[in-house]
N, C-alpha and C positions, 0 to 999 in steps of 0.2 A: 694804556694798558689796552688792549682790543679783546674784545668780547663775542666770539662767534657762536652767537646763539643760534643763527641760522643753522650750521651746520652741528647743533645740539639736539636740536629741535628734529632735523632730520633724522639721528640715530636712534630719537625717543618714538617717531613716526614708524620707522622700521621695524622697533621691535615690537611694537601695537602690530603693525600689518602679518609679522609672521606669528604673535599668540593668534589672530584671528584665522590665519590659514592653517596654522596648526589643528585649531578649533574644528576648523572646517572640513581638515582631512581625516579627524578621528570620527567624526556624523557621517560624511560620505563614505569612512571605511566601515561603519556598521551598518549603514543601508546598505552597503555593497555584500555584505555578508550575508542582512538578512534576508537580502533578493536571491543570493546564491543557493540559501538555504532552502526558501521557500521552490525555488523551482527545482530543485531534489526530490524534495516531497510531491510533487505536481508530476516527474518525471515516472518515479516509484508506484504512485495511485494509478497514474495512464498505463504504464506495462500492466500491472495486475490486470486491468480493466479489459486490457487486449487478451488475455486468457479468457474469460466470458466470451469476449467477441470471436475468437477463434472457434471456441467450443460449439458458438450459435452457425459458423458457416460449417463446422464440419455436419453438425445437424441438417442444414438445410441441404449439403451437398450429398449427403449418402440418404438422407430420409431415417437415421438411426441413431439413438443417444450413444455415447461413449460406455464400453460394457462397464458394470458395476466391478470394483474388486474390493471387497470389506468394505460396504456401504461408500465408496470411494471411485469416483470414475476415473479407469486406465487412461491417462493421460498419453501414454505413449501413441496409441492411434492418432495424436493433433500431430505428432512430428512423423511417424511411419505409417504407409496403407498396407497393415497387418494384414488385411481380409483379402489382397489383390482387388480392392471395390475399385470399379473402372469408374465409378460416380468421385472417387478422391480426388480430391484436388488439390491437397496440403503440400507439402507440411505446411500448416497453419500458423505455425509458430517459430522461431530461429533457436530454442531454448536446448538444451539437453536434458535428455529421459534418465532420470536417476534407477538404481537397480531396483528399489521398489515400486518402480511403475509410476513415479510423480516426475515431474519436473523441476529441474533448476533453474533459479532464476540467474541470470548472468551477472547481473550488477551486484545482488542481494548476498549472493551465494548461497539461498535458503529453500529450501523444499517447498512444492505448490502443489497443494490438493484442492480438488472440486466436489466437498460434501455437500450435502442438502441441511439447512439450519431452519431453526422457525424464524420470524420473522417480528414474533413479539418482543418484550423486555424480558432478558432471560433471568432476572434474579438475581439475589444477594451470592448466593452458594458456590457461583462458578468461578468468584477470584480466589477461593480458598480450595479449589480441590474436590467440591463436591461435584461427583460424575454429571459433568457436562452432559454426556449422551443421554442423562435418562430423560431428557426434555427435546430431545433431537427426533424428530418428524418418525418416531415409532408408535405416533396414534393420528389417525386419520382426521381429527377434528381438528390437531394444529396445521393451518397450513405452511410449505411448508418450501423453499427456494434457494436455488443456486447460488454456493457461497465458495467463494474463492478464496484459501487459507493457506497463511505463511507461516510456516514452522520459524522456530529461535529468533526473532528480531529481539531487537532493544526495545526496551520499553520506550524509551525519548522517541523512537521512530514512529511508535503508536499512537502516542501523545501529541507527535507533532500532526499526524495523519487525521485525530481525531479532531483537533483545533480548526486545521483548513478543512474537512469534508463536514462535519457534523456538529462544527461551533461547539468544538467541549461536551457534548452530552456525556461522555463517561464509557466504561467497556461495556454496558449491556444491553444499548441502542443503538438506532442510528444505523447508517450504513457502515461505519467501521464498529468492527469491535474487538473483545480482546479479552483472550482466558488465558491461565497458566498451568500447563500441566506436562511437566513443571515448566520447562518451556516458555516463554511468552508468546504467543499464538494469535496473528490476528484473521479476521475473516470479515472479507467485503462481502456483505448482501448482496447480489447481483440480480436485484427484482429488475423486472418485473415475469422473471422465469420463475413460476410453480411448478415444482416437480412432485406433487402428490395433490 
């Protein structure tokens, strides 16, 4: 009687190899998914910083700030030459202007505003709808900075941005901040541009 131990061993070897390749594919798939998510977060953050850069370009070209509309800058001036200003070199952003004079982010489909916000730690009450505006730039002793604000995003997106940009320092400090009113709203403090 002949035994084909070599063939049997090959079958065992191939099963071990398949198990190893299977494990490697799971690991590489997870790494690829993580890399894709990280690229998306970087892309969102970069897009939002471009809003601040567009504001800078408008300011440098025209020599004036965007008009204020209820404590927020009228962002339609970044897309349209509303004053027929010969120094206007826009459009500064390829975004759509919403009916409320805010911008609409093309990827997130969320409204973007440019308010001024304080740079110090905001405090506990803001996560529970205690009047966030009470501490915002109505006191000349509190230095305020240009802030890029996005309405109605998912809290998971804030957490991912906060982890990547601020090492998860929480909702009330760092460059990326959040409050709920009642939607999740993020603010990117666009320092060093002090607005008061």
